[in-house]
N, C-alpha and C positions, 0 to 999 in steps of 0.2 A: 457598252464595253468600256472599260477603263483605258486610259491612255498610257498606262505604265508599260514599259518595255517587256517586263517579265510575263505580261498577260497576253502577248501576241502569239497566237498558236503557231504560225509559220516559222517564227524564230526558234521555237523548240524543235520543230521538224528539221530545220537547217542545222541546229546544233547536233541533232541525232545523226544526220548524214556526216557531219564533220567528225563526230566520234567514231562512226563506222569506218571512215577513211583512216583515222588514227589506229583503229584495231587492225586494219589490213597491213599497216606499216609496222606495227608492234603487236604481233599476235599473242594472245594469252587469255582471251575471254574476259578481260577486266573491263576494257572500254566498251565492249559489246553489251554488257549489262547496263551500263550507263546510257548507251545509245538507245537500247530498247526502252528504258525508263523515260528518256526524253521524248521519244516518239509517242509513247502511250500518253504522256503528260500533254503533249501537243494536241493529240486527238481528243483528250478530255476537255481541253480548253475550247473546243468547238461547241461544246454543250453548256459548260458552266465556267464561271470565272471566280475562283475562290481568292481569299486573301493570300498574300505572299507566304506567310508561315505555313498555311495549310497546303499551298501549292508545293512548297519545298518538301514538306512531309510526304506528300503523295509521290513526288519524284523520287525521294529516297526509298520509300517502301516499294515502289514499282521496280526501281533499279536493283534493290536487294533481291526481290522475288525473281527477277529475270536472271540475275547472276546465279542464284541457287538452282534454278531450273537448268541453266546451261551447264553448271558444274555436275549436276546429276546426270544429264543426258550425255555428256562427253567424258565422263569418268571411266576409269578402268573397271571391269567387272570385279565384284567382291572377291578378295583372296588372290587376285592376280597381281604379280609384281612386274614392273617394267624392267626388262633386261636389255643389255646391249651386246650384240654379237661381235662387232668390230670396234677396235680401239682407234680413235682418231689420231692418236699420237704415234702410232707405230705401224 
């Protein structure tokens, strides 16, 4: 295994946990996609250790896929519009 910091699997898992905490503080399903991507990248590093460009490409692809799945699963049903019953100003 390489001694490079980016190839250490548990650092990716720790980063995923940190991004999960950030998602709890600033909800919006943006950081959660990155957290899932980092966790899956860390798990992948248990089996193989690719070069840095390949690893970053895998992280980006997994994060995008996770974000798209989250967006699809938490989106409003088709044709439904978000409405507000109460005005916070009055």
